[in-house]
C-alpha positions, 0 to 999 in steps of 0.5 A: 516505465518504472516512474509511471508504475510508481505513480499508480502505486502512489495514487493507490496508496494515497486513496487508501489513506483517505479511505482509512479515515472513513467509518468503514475500513473495507475501502481502505483494506481493499485498496491496500490489498490491490497495492500489495498485489501490484507491488508483488506483480511489479517485483516479479515482472522486473518493473520495480527493482528496489527490494524495499518495495517487496518488503512493503508488500509483505508488511501490507500482507502481514498487517492488513488484518488489523483493519478490523481489529485495531483501527489506529494501527491500520490507519498507521499502516495506510499512512506509512505506506503512502509516505513510503511510496511518495518517497520513491516518486 
């Protein structure tokens, strides 16, 4: 079940990465917020056991506000998040 869950997370992250390139950051922001919630849920329910995934959720929570203030930093967050999840899949 963990592998399937990770695939959903990776799909969500790659979707956010693609949306981060659009003129408005709101789609990517919402997808990253969903990803954060899914990571937190998966950790709380014992679906995800790697502590690095919990720290990824914390990073998204801390840096998602840059969507409106620093687009290049936000795009980097989306890219690094997607790459991190690909490593788990």
